[in-house]
C-alpha positions as CSV (number, residue, x, y, z in Angstrom):
1,M,0.3,-18.1,-30.0
2,P,0.5,-14.6,-28.6
3,P,3.9,-13.7,-27.3
4,N,4.7,-14.7,-23.7
5,L,1.3,-16.4,-23.3
6,Q,1.2,-18.2,-19.9
7,A,-1.7,-19.8,-17.9
8,Y,-1.9,-20.5,-14.2
9,R,-4.3,-23.0,-12.7
10,G,-5.6,-22.8,-9.1
11,S,-8.3,-21.2,-7.1
12,L,-8.9,-17.6,-8.2
13,L,-10.2,-14.7,-6.2
14,H,-10.5,-11.0,-7.1
15,F,-12.9,-8.2,-6.5
16,L,-15.3,-6.0,-8.5
17,A,-16.6,-3.8,-5.6
18,D,-16.4,-3.2,-1.9
19,P,-18.0,-6.2,0.0
20,A,-19.3,-3.7,2.6
21,F,-21.6,-2.2,0.0
22,S,-22.2,-4.9,-2.6
23,S,-23.5,-8.5,-2.4
24,D,-21.7,-9.2,-5.7
25,A,-18.3,-7.8,-4.8
26,H,-16.0,-10.8,-5.4
27,V,-15.4,-13.4,-8.0
28,Y,-14.2,-16.8,-6.9
29,H,-13.4,-19.9,-9.0
30,A,-12.5,-23.0,-6.9
31,D,-10.8,-24.4,-10.0
32,G,-9.8,-21.4,-12.0
33,L,-7.5,-20.4,-14.8
34,L,-5.6,-17.1,-15.2
35,I,-4.3,-16.3,-18.7
36,V,-1.5,-13.8,-19.1
37,A,0.3,-12.4,-22.1
38,D,2.7,-9.5,-22.5
39,G,2.4,-8.7,-18.8
40,K,-1.4,-8.2,-18.9
41,V,-4.4,-10.2,-17.9
42,Q,-6.0,-11.8,-20.9
43,A,-8.8,-13.7,-19.1
44,A,-9.7,-15.2,-15.7
45,G,-12.4,-17.7,-15.1
46,D,-13.3,-21.4,-14.6
47,Y,-10.7,-23.8,-15.8
48,A,-13.4,-26.0,-17.4
49,S,-14.5,-23.0,-19.6
50,L,-11.1,-21.5,-20.4
51,H,-8.6,-24.3,-20.9
52,A,-10.0,-25.3,-24.3
53,T,-9.4,-21.8,-25.6
54,L,-5.6,-22.0,-25.0
55,P,-3.5,-22.6,-28.1
56,I,-1.8,-26.0,-28.1
57,G,1.5,-25.8,-26.3
58,T,0.6,-23.0,-23.9
59,P,2.5,-23.4,-20.6
60,V,0.0,-24.1,-17.8
61,H,1.5,-23.6,-14.3
62,D,-0.2,-25.9,-11.8
63,Y,-1.1,-24.2,-8.5
64,R,-4.0,-26.4,-7.6
65,G,-4.6,-26.4,-3.8
66,K,-3.4,-22.7,-3.7
67,L,-5.2,-19.4,-4.1
68,L,-4.3,-16.9,-6.9
69,M,-5.3,-13.3,-6.3
70,P,-4.0,-9.8,-7.3
71,G,-0.9,-8.7,-5.6
72,F,-1.2,-6.8,-2.4
73,I,-1.0,-2.9,-2.5
74,D,0.6,-1.1,0.5
75,T,-0.5,2.5,0.4
76,H,1.8,4.0,3.1
77,V,5.4,2.7,3.8
78,H,8.8,4.3,4.5
79,Y,11.7,2.4,2.8
80,P,14.4,4.3,4.7
81,Q,13.0,3.0,8.0
82,T,13.6,-0.6,7.1
83,D,16.7,-0.8,9.4
84,M,14.9,0.8,12.4
85,I,11.8,-1.2,12.4
86,A,10.8,-2.3,16.0
87,S,12.7,0.6,17.7
88,P,11.3,1.4,21.1
89,A,9.9,4.8,22.0
90,D,7.0,6.2,24.2
91,G,5.3,8.0,21.3
92,L,5.5,9.3,17.7
93,L,7.4,12.5,18.2
94,P,10.2,11.0,20.4
95,W,10.4,8.0,18.1
96,L,11.0,10.4,15.1
97,E,13.7,12.3,16.9
98,T,15.5,9.3,18.5
99,Y,15.4,6.8,15.6
100,T,13.9,8.0,12.4
101,F,15.8,11.2,11.6
102,P,19.3,9.7,12.4
103,T,18.5,6.7,10.3
104,E,17.3,8.8,7.3
105,R,20.5,10.8,7.5
106,Q,22.4,7.9,6.0
107,F,20.5,8.2,2.7
108,E,22.7,11.0,1.6
109,D,24.9,8.1,0.5
110,P,23.5,6.7,-2.8
111,A,25.2,3.4,-2.3
112,H,23.5,3.0,1.1
113,A,20.1,4.0,-0.3
114,G,20.5,1.5,-3.1
115,Q,21.3,-1.4,-0.8
116,V,18.4,-0.6,1.5
117,A,16.0,-0.3,-1.5
118,E,17.0,-3.7,-2.8
119,F,16.4,-5.3,0.6
120,F,13.1,-3.4,1.1
121,L,11.8,-4.6,-2.3
122,D,12.8,-8.2,-1.5
123,E,10.7,-8.0,1.7
124,L,7.7,-6.5,-0.1
125,L,7.8,-9.3,-2.8
126,R,8.3,-12.0,-0.2
127,C,5.2,-10.8,1.5
128,G,3.2,-10.6,-1.7
129,T,3.1,-6.8,-2.1
130,T,3.5,-5.8,-5.7
131,T,2.7,-2.1,-5.4
132,A,3.4,0.4,-2.7
133,M,3.3,4.1,-2.0
134,V,6.7,4.7,-0.7
135,Y,8.3,7.6,1.3
136,C,12.0,8.2,0.5
137,T,14.1,10.8,2.4
138,V,14.8,14.4,1.8
139,H,17.7,13.4,-0.4
140,P,16.9,13.3,-4.2
141,Q,19.4,10.4,-4.5
142,S,17.2,8.3,-2.2
143,V,14.4,8.6,-4.8
144,D,16.7,7.7,-7.7
145,A,18.0,4.7,-5.8
146,F,14.5,3.4,-5.1
147,F,13.1,3.9,-8.6
148,S,16.2,2.4,-10.1
149,A,15.8,-0.7,-8.0
150,S,12.1,-1.1,-8.7
151,E,12.6,-0.4,-12.4
152,Q,15.1,-3.3,-12.7
153,R,12.4,-5.6,-11.3
154,G,9.6,-4.2,-13.5
155,L,7.4,-3.1,-10.5
156,R,4.5,-0.7,-10.4
157,M,5.7,1.6,-7.6
158,V,4.8,5.1,-6.4
159,A,7.4,7.1,-4.4
160,G,8.6,10.6,-3.6
161,K,11.2,12.8,-1.9
162,V,10.2,14.0,1.5
163,L,9.7,17.8,1.8
164,M,10.8,19.1,5.2
165,D,12.0,22.7,5.8
166,R,11.5,23.2,9.5
167,N,11.1,21.4,12.9
168,C,13.7,18.7,11.9
169,P,17.4,18.4,12.2
170,E,19.5,20.7,10.0
171,F,21.0,17.6,8.3
172,L,17.6,16.7,6.9
173,R,16.3,20.1,6.2
174,D,15.6,21.4,2.7
175,T,14.2,24.8,1.7
176,A,10.8,25.6,0.3
177,E,12.2,26.6,-3.1
178,G,14.9,23.9,-3.1
179,G,12.5,21.2,-2.2
180,A,10.1,22.2,-4.9
181,R,12.8,22.4,-7.5
182,D,14.1,19.0,-6.6
183,T,10.6,17.5,-6.6
184,E,9.9,18.9,-10.1
185,A,13.1,17.5,-11.4
186,L,12.3,14.1,-10.0
187,I,8.8,14.2,-11.5
188,Q,10.2,14.9,-14.9
189,R,12.8,12.2,-14.5
190,W,10.6,9.4,-13.1
191,H,6.9,10.0,-13.3
192,K,5.4,7.5,-15.9
193,R,8.9,6.2,-16.7
194,G,8.1,2.5,-17.2
195,R,5.9,1.5,-14.2
196,A,7.1,4.3,-11.9
197,L,4.7,7.0,-10.6
198,Y,5.7,10.0,-8.6
199,A,4.2,11.3,-5.3
200,I,4.6,14.8,-4.0
201,T,5.5,14.1,-0.4
202,P,5.4,16.7,2.4
203,R,6.4,14.6,5.4
204,F,3.6,16.1,7.6
205,A,2.4,19.7,8.2
206,P,4.6,20.4,11.2
207,T,7.8,19.9,9.2
208,S,6.8,22.2,6.4
209,T,6.4,26.0,6.4
210,D,3.4,27.7,4.8
211,A,5.7,28.5,1.9
212,Q,6.7,24.9,1.3
213,L,3.1,23.7,1.5
214,H,1.9,26.3,-1.0
215,L,4.7,25.3,-3.4
216,A,3.7,21.6,-3.0
217,G,0.1,22.7,-3.9
218,E,1.4,24.5,-7.0
219,L,3.2,21.4,-8.1
220,A,0.1,19.3,-7.5
221,R,-1.8,21.7,-9.8
222,A,0.9,21.7,-12.4
223,Y,1.2,17.9,-12.5
224,P,-2.4,16.7,-11.8
225,D,-1.7,13.1,-12.6
226,T,1.0,12.8,-9.9
227,F,0.2,11.5,-6.4
228,I,0.3,13.3,-3.1
229,Q,1.2,11.5,0.1
230,T,1.5,12.7,3.7
231,H,0.4,12.1,7.3
232,V,-2.6,13.5,9.1
233,S,-4.2,13.2,12.5
234,E,-2.0,10.3,13.7
235,N,-2.0,11.1,17.4
236,K,-3.3,13.7,19.8
237,A,0.0,15.4,20.6
238,E,0.7,15.8,16.9
239,C,-2.8,17.3,16.3
240,A,-2.3,19.8,19.2
241,W,1.1,20.8,17.6
242,V,-0.6,21.4,14.3
243,H,-3.2,23.6,15.9
244,E,-0.4,25.7,17.5
245,L,1.5,26.0,14.2
246,F,-1.6,26.7,12.0
247,P,-4.0,28.5,14.2
248,Q,-5.9,29.9,11.2
249,A,-6.9,26.3,10.0
250,R,-10.2,24.8,11.1
251,S,-8.5,21.4,11.4
252,Y,-5.4,19.4,10.5
253,I,-6.9,18.2,7.2
254,D,-7.8,21.9,6.5
255,V,-4.1,22.8,6.5
256,Y,-3.6,20.6,3.4
257,D,-7.0,21.5,1.8
258,S,-6.2,25.2,1.9
259,V,-3.1,24.8,-0.3
260,G,-4.6,22.4,-2.8
261,L,-3.3,19.1,-1.5
262,L,-6.6,17.5,-1.1
263,R,-7.6,15.9,-4.4
264,P,-7.9,12.6,-6.2
265,R,-4.6,10.7,-6.0
266,S,-3.8,12.1,-2.6
267,M,-3.2,9.5,0.1
268,Y,-3.4,10.5,3.8
269,G,-1.8,8.2,6.3
270,H,-3.6,7.4,9.6
271,C,-6.7,9.7,9.7
272,I,-7.5,8.6,13.2
273,W,-8.5,11.9,14.9
274,L,-10.6,13.4,12.1
275,D,-14.1,14.8,12.8
276,E,-17.2,14.4,10.7
277,T,-16.5,17.6,8.7
278,D,-13.0,16.3,7.9
279,R,-14.2,12.9,6.7
280,A,-16.9,14.5,4.5
281,R,-14.4,16.8,3.0
282,M,-12.0,13.9,2.2
283,A,-14.8,11.9,0.6
284,A,-15.9,14.9,-1.5
285,S,-12.4,15.7,-2.6
286,G,-11.5,12.1,-3.8
287,A,-8.6,11.9,-1.2
288,A,-8.1,8.5,0.4
289,A,-7.0,7.2,3.8
290,A,-4.2,4.7,4.3
291,I,-5.1,2.8,7.5
292,C,-2.0,1.7,9.4
293,P,-3.1,-0.6,12.2
294,T,0.3,-2.1,13.2
295,S,1.9,1.3,13.4
296,N,-1.0,2.8,15.3
297,L,-1.0,0.1,17.9
298,F,2.8,0.1,18.2
299,L,3.1,3.8,18.8
300,G,-0.2,4.0,20.8
301,S,-1.6,6.6,18.4
302,G,-5.3,5.5,18.5
303,L,-7.8,3.3,16.7
304,F,-9.1,4.0,13.2
305,D,-12.9,4.4,13.1
306,F,-14.1,2.2,10.2
307,A,-17.8,2.9,10.8
308,A,-17.4,6.7,10.8
309,A,-15.3,6.5,7.6
310,D,-17.9,4.4,5.9
311,R,-20.7,6.7,6.9
312,A,-18.8,9.5,5.2
313,G,-18.0,7.5,2.1
314,M,-14.3,7.8,2.4
315,A,-12.0,5.8,0.1
316,L,-10.0,3.4,2.3
317,S,-7.0,1.2,2.0
318,L,-4.6,-0.8,4.2
319,A,-0.9,0.0,4.8
320,S,2.0,-1.4,6.8
321,D,3.7,2.0,7.6
322,V,7.0,0.3,8.2
323,G,9.1,1.3,10.2
324,G,6.4,2.5,12.7
325,G,4.5,-0.5,11.5
326,S,5.9,-3.8,12.8
327,S,5.5,-6.1,9.7
328,F,5.8,-5.9,5.9
329,S,3.1,-8.5,5.6
330,M,-0.3,-7.3,4.5
331,L,-1.8,-10.5,6.1
332,Q,-0.4,-9.4,9.4
333,T,-1.7,-5.9,8.7
334,M,-5.2,-7.4,8.2
335,N,-4.8,-9.3,11.4
336,E,-4.3,-6.0,13.3
337,A,-6.9,-4.1,11.3
338,Y,-9.5,-6.7,12.4
339,K,-8.7,-6.2,16.0
340,V,-8.7,-2.4,15.7
341,A,-12.1,-2.6,14.2
342,R,-13.4,-4.8,17.0
343,L,-12.0,-2.4,19.6
344,K,-13.9,0.4,17.9
345,G,-17.1,-1.6,17.8
346,S,-17.0,-2.6,14.1
347,Y,-16.5,-5.9,12.4
348,L,-14.3,-6.4,9.4
349,P,-15.1,-9.5,7.4
350,A,-12.1,-11.2,5.7
351,L,-13.5,-10.5,2.3
352,R,-13.4,-6.8,3.0
353,M,-9.9,-7.0,4.4
354,F,-8.6,-8.6,1.2
355,Y,-10.6,-6.1,-0.9
356,L,-8.9,-3.2,1.0
357,A,-5.5,-4.6,0.3
358,T,-6.2,-5.1,-3.5
359,L,-9.0,-3.4,-5.4
360,G,-9.8,-1.0,-2.6
361,A,-6.3,0.3,-2.6
362,A,-6.2,0.5,-6.4
363,R,-9.4,2.6,-6.3
364,S,-8.1,4.8,-3.6
365,M,-5.1,5.5,-5.9
366,Q,-7.3,6.0,-8.9
367,L,-5.6,3.0,-10.6
368,E,-8.6,0.7,-11.0
369,G,-8.2,-1.1,-14.3
370,V,-4.4,-0.8,-14.1
371,I,-3.8,-2.9,-10.9
372,G,-5.9,-4.5,-8.2
373,N,-8.0,-7.2,-9.9
374,F,-8.1,-9.6,-12.8
375,A,-10.0,-7.5,-15.2
376,A,-9.0,-8.1,-18.8
377,G,-6.2,-5.7,-19.7
378,A,-5.1,-5.1,-16.1
379,E,-1.4,-5.5,-15.4
380,A,-0.6,-9.1,-14.3
381,D,0.6,-8.5,-10.8
382,F,-0.6,-11.5,-8.8
383,I,0.3,-13.7,-5.9
384,V,-0.1,-17.4,-5.0
385,L,-1.2,-18.0,-1.4
386,D,-0.7,-21.3,0.3
387,P,-3.4,-22.2,2.8
388,A,-1.2,-25.0,4.1
389,A,2.0,-22.9,4.4
390,T,2.6,-23.7,8.1
391,P,1.6,-26.7,10.2
392,L,-1.1,-24.7,12.0
393,L,-2.5,-23.3,8.7
394,A,-2.4,-26.8,7.2
395,R,-4.4,-28.3,10.1
396,R,-6.8,-25.4,9.9
397,N,-7.2,-25.8,6.2
398,R,-7.9,-29.5,6.5
399,A,-10.6,-28.8,9.0
400,W,-12.0,-26.2,6.6
401,Q,-12.1,-28.6,3.7
402,E,-13.7,-31.4,5.8
403,S,-16.4,-29.1,7.2
404,G,-17.3,-27.6,3.8
405,A,-16.9,-24.2,5.3
406,S,-17.1,-20.9,3.4
407,L,-14.5,-18.9,1.5
408,E,-14.9,-16.3,4.2
409,E,-13.6,-18.7,6.8
410,L,-10.6,-19.7,4.7
411,L,-9.7,-16.1,4.1
412,F,-10.2,-15.3,7.7
413,A,-7.8,-18.0,8.8
414,L,-5.2,-16.7,6.2
415,A,-5.5,-13.2,7.5
416,L,-5.3,-14.1,11.2
417,L,-2.8,-16.9,11.0
418,G,-0.8,-16.0,7.8
419,D,2.3,-14.0,7.2
420,D,5.1,-14.0,4.6
421,R,5.3,-17.8,4.8
422,A,1.8,-18.1,3.2
423,V,3.1,-16.4,0.0
424,A,4.2,-19.2,-2.4
425,A,5.0,-17.0,-5.3
426,T,4.8,-13.3,-6.5
427,Y,4.5,-12.2,-10.1
428,A,4.9,-8.6,-11.5
429,A,3.7,-7.9,-15.0
430,G,3.5,-11.6,-15.6
431,Q,7.1,-12.3,-14.5
432,P,8.0,-14.3,-11.4
433,V,9.8,-12.0,-9.0
434,Y,9.6,-14.2,-5.9
435,Q,9.3,-18.0,-5.4
436,R,9.2,-19.4,-1.9
437,A,12.0,-22.0,-1.3
438,A,10.8,-25.6,-1.1
439,R,10.2,-26.8,2.4
């Protein structure tokens, strides 16, 4: 028997393509089997076909009545903002000044950073999120605390130190040279160590000088397999501010493009107020958008245009953006994404929402084949969803079963009615990292 061989029986769902553009985008087995060894997927398919291939004595975990799928991927989230989630403000910039910056100041204390990182990861796993692109603070010790905590749990995480050398409080300000020096040291310490991956992280263009942005671009060229993460075109006041600060730039996205920060493995949060030229440039560059519906609604920033992004061929993913976002749950994020799409005149099927939170995110991060689906050899990060997790879901699920309704309808109910309670278990690299307590 291969070492650590385990099998999991239940309904299986994963994706091979974007349902918006392919009629064969998903694979579903009503009675399926997922086989895992050494933290990797060995096979996924019908139970009737695969169970006879298992060596005698292989443990088979019985999740019949539940749905097994790849773990959710959150492509834009701020772990230092955990303690200020749901803080009131009348817009993005006042919210940053009143709550965000004072909260982030506390992360100069490594012990505080470590405590928050532990709680933050607990919340992600409880919500079924197994990979995230995470903003730390300006303090290098905040990065060390985060990666140390995720390493202990064996998680595939991307994170980086925020770069910020102007238009912020002095207590959070670095320098162009100092920020670049700290970032390079953190890349060398953490990038590709275990399952950790590093993201070069200018907070957003207004808080970085030209010199800092150019140095970030130099790091991106020197370390081409690192990630880049930042914000762009979140709200109109921010866009106007960028125009004042960078009058030579054609647009907000052009600020980043001009210094070499628009490339594959770059993830841009929000992307609400882009024009057609911006969207085409993002698509051509391989950069991706992290769509943050709960944050955009909470802060009144605007509505993401799914139809325009699809016409341009942009890579898309979903993100919680805690603490501007109001929930760690990717199911709740889907709930709000559906409504945002409707308000913009688009329709998001449930299958596409689940794709955007799994394989779509992995593709946006250039990590297809590593995470995001059940392809043989992929890392065995997966979750178990319970369609009867709450009394309302249970009643809705019974009606679904009795009517013989479609998979789309089941997933739609999970997205619109589900939250952390719908996650029965979370596995990372084949190991259980969260089990919901028995009701």
